[in-house]
ChimeraX commands (.cxc) that place a marker at each C-alpha (Angstrom):
marker #1 position -110.92,165.71,78.91 radius 0.5
marker #1 position -111.26,162.84,81.39 radius 0.5
marker #1 position -114.73,163.86,82.54 radius 0.5
marker #1 position -117.66,162.53,80.54 radius 0.5
marker #1 position -119.32,165.31,78.52 radius 0.5
marker #1 position -122.78,166.54,79.42 radius 0.5
marker #1 position -125.47,165.15,77.13 radius 0.5
marker #1 position -128.50,166.77,78.84 radius 0.5
marker #1 position -129.11,170.45,79.50 radius 0.5
marker #1 position -130.19,170.26,83.14 radius 0.5
marker #1 position -126.96,168.79,84.61 radius 0.5
marker #1 position -124.92,171.18,82.47 radius 0.5
marker #1 position -126.87,174.20,83.69 radius 0.5
marker #1 position -126.72,173.05,87.32 radius 0.5
marker #1 position -122.93,172.67,87.10 radius 0.5
marker #1 position -122.64,176.06,85.41 radius 0.5
marker #1 position -124.76,177.75,88.08 radius 0.5
marker #1 position -122.64,176.20,90.81 radius 0.5
marker #1 position -119.40,177.34,89.15 radius 0.5
marker #1 position -120.68,180.90,88.60 radius 0.5
marker #1 position -122.40,181.28,91.99 radius 0.5
marker #1 position -119.66,183.53,93.48 radius 0.5
marker #1 position -120.23,186.06,90.68 radius 0.5
marker #1 position -123.98,186.47,91.15 radius 0.5
marker #1 position -123.57,188.99,93.98 radius 0.5
marker #1 position -123.26,191.76,91.33 radius 0.5
marker #1 position -125.50,192.59,88.37 radius 0.5
marker #1 position -124.83,190.23,85.47 radius 0.5
marker #1 position -126.03,189.49,81.95 radius 0.5
marker #1 position -125.75,186.45,79.71 radius 0.5
marker #1 position -124.83,186.29,76.03 radius 0.5
marker #1 position -125.16,182.97,74.25 radius 0.5
marker #1 position -124.63,182.05,70.63 radius 0.5
marker #1 position -126.22,178.90,69.17 radius 0.5
marker #1 position -126.13,176.26,71.93 radius 0.5
marker #1 position -124.96,179.03,74.27 radius 0.5
marker #1 position -128.30,180.81,73.80 radius 0.5
marker #1 position -130.11,177.73,75.08 radius 0.5
marker #1 position -127.69,177.43,78.00 radius 0.5
marker #1 position -128.07,181.11,78.90 radius 0.5
marker #1 position -131.86,180.85,78.84 radius 0.5
marker #1 position -131.98,177.65,80.90 radius 0.5
marker #1 position -129.46,179.10,83.35 radius 0.5
marker #1 position -131.61,182.22,83.78 radius 0.5
marker #1 position -134.64,180.00,84.41 radius 0.5
marker #1 position -132.76,177.90,86.99 radius 0.5
marker #1 position -131.43,180.97,88.80 radius 0.5
marker #1 position -134.90,182.48,88.98 radius 0.5
marker #1 position -136.50,179.38,90.47 radius 0.5
marker #1 position -133.69,178.04,92.66 radius 0.5
marker #1 position -131.39,180.94,93.54 radius 0.5
marker #1 position -133.67,184.00,93.51 radius 0.5
marker #1 position -131.31,185.66,91.04 radius 0.5
marker #1 position -131.74,186.90,87.49 radius 0.5
marker #1 position -129.62,188.40,84.75 radius 0.5
marker #1 position -130.14,192.08,84.04 radius 0.5
marker #1 position -130.30,191.20,80.34 radius 0.5
marker #1 position -130.32,188.06,78.22 radius 0.5
marker #1 position -128.71,188.14,74.78 radius 0.5
marker #1 position -129.45,185.16,72.53 radius 0.5
marker #1 position -128.07,184.51,69.07 radius 0.5
marker #1 position -128.49,181.94,66.30 radius 0.5
marker #1 position -130.84,179.60,68.16 radius 0.5
marker #1 position -134.55,178.97,67.86 radius 0.5
marker #1 position -136.75,180.03,70.75 radius 0.5
marker #1 position -136.85,177.29,73.40 radius 0.5
marker #1 position -140.55,176.48,72.96 radius 0.5
marker #1 position -140.03,175.48,69.33 radius 0.5
marker #1 position -139.37,171.88,68.48 radius 0.5
marker #1 position -136.11,170.83,66.94 radius 0.5
marker #1 position -136.46,170.82,63.16 radius 0.5
marker #1 position -136.34,167.02,63.28 radius 0.5
marker #1 position -132.71,166.77,62.25 radius 0.5
marker #1 position -130.88,164.35,64.53 radius 0.5
marker #1 position -127.16,164.14,63.85 radius 0.5
marker #1 position -125.46,163.46,67.20 radius 0.5
marker #1 position -125.67,159.70,66.65 radius 0.5
marker #1 position -124.74,159.56,62.96 radius 0.5
marker #1 position -121.98,157.17,61.88 radius 0.5
marker #1 position -118.54,158.79,62.04 radius 0.5
marker #1 position -118.18,159.74,58.36 radius 0.5
marker #1 position -121.72,161.14,58.16 radius 0.5
marker #1 position -121.17,163.11,61.37 radius 0.5
marker #1 position -117.99,164.62,59.90 radius 0.5
marker #1 position -119.89,165.53,56.75 radius 0.5
marker #1 position -122.55,167.27,58.87 radius 0.5
marker #1 position -119.83,169.23,60.69 radius 0.5
marker #1 position -118.41,170.29,57.31 radius 0.5
marker #1 position -121.85,171.36,56.10 radius 0.5
marker #1 position -122.43,173.50,59.19 radius 0.5
marker #1 position -119.06,175.26,58.73 radius 0.5
marker #1 position -118.52,175.74,62.47 radius 0.5
marker #1 position -115.54,173.42,62.91 radius 0.5
marker #1 position -112.25,174.56,61.38 radius 0.5
marker #1 position -111.17,172.50,58.37 radius 0.5
marker #1 position -107.79,171.88,60.05 radius 0.5
marker #1 position -109.59,170.10,62.88 radius 0.5
marker #1 position -111.82,168.08,60.54 radius 0.5
marker #1 position -108.76,166.98,58.54 radius 0.5
marker #1 position -106.83,165.81,61.61 radius 0.5
marker #1 position -108.01,162.25,62.53 radius 0.5
marker #1 position -106.37,162.17,65.98 radius 0.5
marker #1 position -107.79,165.54,66.94 radius 0.5
marker #1 position -111.24,164.54,65.69 radius 0.5
marker #1 position -111.03,161.39,67.78 radius 0.5
marker #1 position -110.69,163.64,70.83 radius 0.5
marker #1 position -113.24,166.24,69.71 radius 0.5
marker #1 position -116.00,164.05,68.25 radius 0.5
marker #1 position -117.41,162.86,71.63 radius 0.5
marker #1 position -117.59,166.47,72.85 radius 0.5
marker #1 position -119.23,167.68,69.66 radius 0.5
marker #1 position -121.68,164.78,69.67 radius 0.5
marker #1 position -122.61,165.59,73.29 radius 0.5
marker #1 position -123.26,169.23,72.37 radius 0.5
marker #1 position -125.41,168.15,69.44 radius 0.5
marker #1 position -127.30,165.71,71.68 radius 0.5
marker #1 position -128.14,168.48,74.14 radius 0.5
marker #1 position -129.48,170.70,71.37 radius 0.5
marker #1 position -131.28,167.98,69.45 radius 0.5
marker #1 position -132.99,166.27,72.40 radius 0.5
marker #1 position -133.72,169.19,74.73 radius 0.5
marker #1 position -137.43,169.24,75.55 radius 0.5
marker #1 position -139.44,172.30,74.57 radius 0.5
marker #1 position -139.63,174.87,77.34 radius 0.5
marker #1 position -142.91,175.41,79.12 radius 0.5
marker #1 position -141.42,177.72,81.76 radius 0.5
marker #1 position -143.05,181.09,82.37 radius 0.5
marker #1 position -141.40,184.05,80.62 radius 0.5
marker #1 position -138.38,185.71,82.19 radius 0.5
marker #1 position -138.74,189.29,83.36 radius 0.5
marker #1 position -135.41,190.62,82.14 radius 0.5
marker #1 position -134.93,192.48,78.87 radius 0.5
marker #1 position -133.97,190.21,75.99 radius 0.5
marker #1 position -132.12,190.90,72.76 radius 0.5
marker #1 position -132.10,188.30,69.98 radius 0.5
marker #1 position -129.66,188.15,67.07 radius 0.5
marker #1 position -129.80,186.21,63.85 radius 0.5
marker #1 position -127.84,185.91,60.64 radius 0.5
marker #1 position -129.75,187.00,57.54 radius 0.5
marker #1 position -128.23,184.12,55.56 radius 0.5
marker #1 position -128.58,181.48,58.30 radius 0.5
marker #1 position -130.39,178.53,56.74 radius 0.5
marker #1 position -130.35,176.61,60.04 radius 0.5
marker #1 position -132.22,179.16,62.20 radius 0.5
marker #1 position -134.65,181.37,60.31 radius 0.5
marker #1 position -135.74,184.82,61.45 radius 0.5
marker #1 position -139.20,183.76,62.63 radius 0.5
marker #1 position -137.63,181.13,64.93 radius 0.5
marker #1 position -135.39,183.80,66.47 radius 0.5
marker #1 position -138.16,186.38,66.69 radius 0.5
marker #1 position -140.18,183.81,68.68 radius 0.5
marker #1 position -137.85,184.46,71.66 radius 0.5
marker #1 position -140.18,187.43,72.26 radius 0.5
marker #1 position -142.54,184.99,73.99 radius 0.5
marker #1 position -139.92,184.24,76.66 radius 0.5
marker #1 position -139.75,187.62,78.34 radius 0.5
marker #1 position -142.20,190.06,79.83 radius 0.5
marker #1 position -139.48,192.72,79.62 radius 0.5
marker #1 position -138.40,194.71,76.59 radius 0.5
marker #1 position -137.45,192.66,73.53 radius 0.5
marker #1 position -135.41,193.58,70.47 radius 0.5
marker #1 position -134.44,191.62,67.38 radius 0.5
marker #1 position -131.39,192.28,65.20 radius 0.5
marker #1 position -130.86,190.42,61.95 radius 0.5
marker #1 position -127.25,190.90,60.86 radius 0.5
marker #1 position -125.34,190.07,57.69 radius 0.5
marker #1 position -123.94,186.54,57.66 radius 0.5
marker #1 position -124.80,182.89,58.15 radius 0.5
marker #1 position -125.09,180.89,61.39 radius 0.5
marker #1 position -121.65,182.11,62.43 radius 0.5
marker #1 position -122.39,185.79,61.82 radius 0.5
marker #1 position -120.97,186.33,65.29 radius 0.5
marker #1 position -117.53,186.43,63.66 radius 0.5
marker #1 position -118.30,188.64,60.69 radius 0.5
marker #1 position -120.69,191.05,62.46 radius 0.5
marker #1 position -118.75,191.34,65.71 radius 0.5
marker #1 position -118.51,195.18,65.74 radius 0.5
marker #1 position -122.31,195.47,65.27 radius 0.5
marker #1 position -122.97,192.91,68.00 radius 0.5
marker #1 position -120.67,194.68,70.45 radius 0.5
marker #1 position -122.27,198.05,69.67 radius 0.5
marker #1 position -125.78,196.66,70.24 radius 0.5
marker #1 position -124.80,194.88,73.46 radius 0.5
marker #1 position -123.22,198.08,74.82 radius 0.5
marker #1 position -126.32,200.11,73.87 radius 0.5
marker #1 position -128.69,197.60,75.49 radius 0.5
marker #1 position -126.58,197.30,78.63 radius 0.5
marker #1 position -126.48,201.13,78.89 radius 0.5
marker #1 position -130.30,201.17,78.79 radius 0.5
marker #1 position -130.47,198.42,81.41 radius 0.5
marker #1 position -128.00,200.24,83.62 radius 0.5
marker #1 position -129.92,203.52,83.31 radius 0.5
marker #1 position -133.16,201.74,84.28 radius 0.5
marker link #1:1,2 radius 0.2
marker link #1:2,3 radius 0.2
marker link #1:3,4 radius 0.2
marker link #1:4,5 radius 0.2
marker link #1:5,6 radius 0.2
marker link #1:6,7 radius 0.2
marker link #1:7,8 radius 0.2
marker link #1:8,9 radius 0.2
marker link #1:9,10 radius 0.2
marker link #1:10,11 radius 0.2
marker link #1:11,12 radius 0.2
marker link #1:12,13 radius 0.2
marker link #1:13,14 radius 0.2
marker link #1:14,15 radius 0.2
marker link #1:15,16 radius 0.2
marker link #1:16,17 radius 0.2
marker link #1:17,18 radius 0.2
marker link #1:18,19 radius 0.2
marker link #1:19,20 radius 0.2
marker link #1:20,21 radius 0.2
marker link #1:21,22 radius 0.2
marker link #1:22,23 radius 0.2
marker link #1:23,24 radius 0.2
marker link #1:24,25 radius 0.2
marker link #1:25,26 radius 0.2
marker link #1:26,27 radius 0.2
marker link #1:27,28 radius 0.2
marker link #1:28,29 radius 0.2
marker link #1:29,30 radius 0.2
marker link #1:30,31 radius 0.2
marker link #1:31,32 radius 0.2
marker link #1:32,33 radius 0.2
marker link #1:33,34 radius 0.2
marker link #1:34,35 radius 0.2
marker link #1:35,36 radius 0.2
marker link #1:36,37 radius 0.2
marker link #1:37,38 radius 0.2
marker link #1:38,39 radius 0.2
marker link #1:39,40 radius 0.2
marker link #1:40,41 radius 0.2
marker link #1:41,42 radius 0.2
marker link #1:42,43 radius 0.2
marker link #1:43,44 radius 0.2
marker link #1:44,45 radius 0.2
marker link #1:45,46 radius 0.2
marker link #1:46,47 radius 0.2
marker link #1:47,48 radius 0.2
marker link #1:48,49 radius 0.2
marker link #1:49,50 radius 0.2
marker link #1:50,51 radius 0.2
marker link #1:51,52 radius 0.2
marker link #1:52,53 radius 0.2
marker link #1:53,54 radius 0.2
marker link #1:54,55 radius 0.2
marker link #1:55,56 radius 0.2
marker link #1:56,57 radius 0.2
marker link #1:57,58 radius 0.2
marker link #1:58,59 radius 0.2
marker link #1:59,60 radius 0.2
marker link #1:60,61 radius 0.2
marker link #1:61,62 radius 0.2
marker link #1:62,63 radius 0.2
marker link #1:63,64 radius 0.2
marker link #1:64,65 radius 0.2
marker link #1:65,66 radius 0.2
marker link #1:66,67 radius 0.2
marker link #1:67,68 radius 0.2
marker link #1:68,69 radius 0.2
marker link #1:69,70 radius 0.2
marker link #1:70,71 radius 0.2
marker link #1:71,72 radius 0.2
marker link #1:72,73 radius 0.2
marker link #1:73,74 radius 0.2
marker link #1:74,75 radius 0.2
marker link #1:75,76 radius 0.2
marker link #1:76,77 radius 0.2
marker link #1:77,78 radius 0.2
marker link #1:78,79 radius 0.2
marker link #1:79,80 radius 0.2
marker link #1:80,81 radius 0.2
marker link #1:81,82 radius 0.2
marker link #1:82,83 radius 0.2
marker link #1:83,84 radius 0.2
marker link #1:84,85 radius 0.2
marker link #1:85,86 radius 0.2
marker link #1:86,87 radius 0.2
marker link #1:87,88 radius 0.2
marker link #1:88,89 radius 0.2
marker link #1:89,90 radius 0.2
marker link #1:90,91 radius 0.2
marker link #1:91,92 radius 0.2
marker link #1:92,93 radius 0.2
marker link #1:93,94 radius 0.2
marker link #1:94,95 radius 0.2
marker link #1:95,96 radius 0.2
marker link #1:96,97 radius 0.2
marker link #1:97,98 radius 0.2
marker link #1:98,99 radius 0.2
marker link #1:99,100 radius 0.2
marker link #1:100,101 radius 0.2
marker link #1:101,102 radius 0.2
marker link #1:102,103 radius 0.2
marker link #1:103,104 radius 0.2
marker link #1:104,105 radius 0.2
marker link #1:105,106 radius 0.2
marker link #1:106,107 radius 0.2
marker link #1:107,108 radius 0.2
marker link #1:108,109 radius 0.2
marker link #1:109,110 radius 0.2
marker link #1:110,111 radius 0.2
marker link #1:111,112 radius 0.2
marker link #1:112,113 radius 0.2
marker link #1:113,114 radius 0.2
marker link #1:114,115 radius 0.2
marker link #1:115,116 radius 0.2
marker link #1:116,117 radius 0.2
marker link #1:117,118 radius 0.2
marker link #1:118,119 radius 0.2
marker link #1:119,120 radius 0.2
marker link #1:120,121 radius 0.2
marker link #1:121,122 radius 0.2
marker link #1:122,123 radius 0.2
marker link #1:123,124 radius 0.2
marker link #1:124,125 radius 0.2
marker link #1:125,126 radius 0.2
marker link #1:126,127 radius 0.2
marker link #1:127,128 radius 0.2
marker link #1:128,129 radius 0.2
marker link #1:129,130 radius 0.2
marker link #1:130,131 radius 0.2
marker link #1:131,132 radius 0.2
marker link #1:132,133 radius 0.2
marker link #1:133,134 radius 0.2
marker link #1:134,135 radius 0.2
marker link #1:135,136 radius 0.2
marker link #1:136,137 radius 0.2
marker link #1:137,138 radius 0.2
marker link #1:138,139 radius 0.2
marker link #1:139,140 radius 0.2
marker link #1:140,141 radius 0.2
marker link #1:141,142 radius 0.2
marker link #1:142,143 radius 0.2
marker link #1:143,144 radius 0.2
marker link #1:144,145 radius 0.2
marker link #1:145,146 radius 0.2
marker link #1:146,147 radius 0.2
marker link #1:147,148 radius 0.2
marker link #1:148,149 radius 0.2
marker link #1:149,150 radius 0.2
marker link #1:150,151 radius 0.2
marker link #1:151,152 radius 0.2
marker link #1:152,153 radius 0.2
marker link #1:153,154 radius 0.2
marker link #1:154,155 radius 0.2
marker link #1:155,156 radius 0.2
marker link #1:156,157 radius 0.2
marker link #1:157,158 radius 0.2
marker link #1:158,159 radius 0.2
marker link #1:159,160 radius 0.2
marker link #1:160,161 radius 0.2
marker link #1:161,162 radius 0.2
marker link #1:162,163 radius 0.2
marker link #1:163,164 radius 0.2
marker link #1:164,165 radius 0.2
marker link #1:165,166 radius 0.2
marker link #1:166,167 radius 0.2
marker link #1:167,168 radius 0.2
marker link #1:168,169 radius 0.2
marker link #1:169,170 radius 0.2
marker link #1:170,171 radius 0.2
marker link #1:171,172 radius 0.2
marker link #1:172,173 radius 0.2
marker link #1:173,174 radius 0.2
marker link #1:174,175 radius 0.2
marker link #1:175,176 radius 0.2
marker link #1:176,177 radius 0.2
marker link #1:177,178 radius 0.2
marker link #1:178,179 radius 0.2
marker link #1:179,180 radius 0.2
marker link #1:180,181 radius 0.2
marker link #1:181,182 radius 0.2
marker link #1:182,183 radius 0.2
marker link #1:183,184 radius 0.2
marker link #1:184,185 radius 0.2
marker link #1:185,186 radius 0.2
marker link #1:186,187 radius 0.2
marker link #1:187,188 radius 0.2
marker link #1:188,189 radius 0.2
marker link #1:189,190 radius 0.2
marker link #1:190,191 radius 0.2
marker link #1:191,192 radius 0.2
marker link #1:192,193 radius 0.2
view
């Protein structure tokens, strides 16, 4: 809590790569939901160019493909009350947290930093990854539409699959059994290959 939060993707990914370095001596895969999808993708790109390593599979969920521009919505720098209203609208922060002023005082800088990373990250111009990629979306997600998730196809030369599941942006909670089943199936294919 004493460290300043990351507000740009590159330093965050570099720190993540450094922390995970001891685990890259075995096959590995990444799964990222929302901002985590962007982090997983950028981490895979960094590992390919700087560490000669690559995930065996990249799973991305609830985030637009990295070459697509942000929809133009900038909320990380909204005034406090408007930022809280945006958090309520997105339904990703528990109501108990939103209703607790002291807790929000601690959490708001971290949430704003996460939003800043997502809202100001430049579009990717990196060459496609070579690993298989599986993309997930929520059928009722009004933030990230199917075509923006399907566009991840452009970021791999390996096999690509798209799964649209019941639910909104946080379908990861309601569709968890389906997600786990698909991840296990895809990892079994990767392992067999």
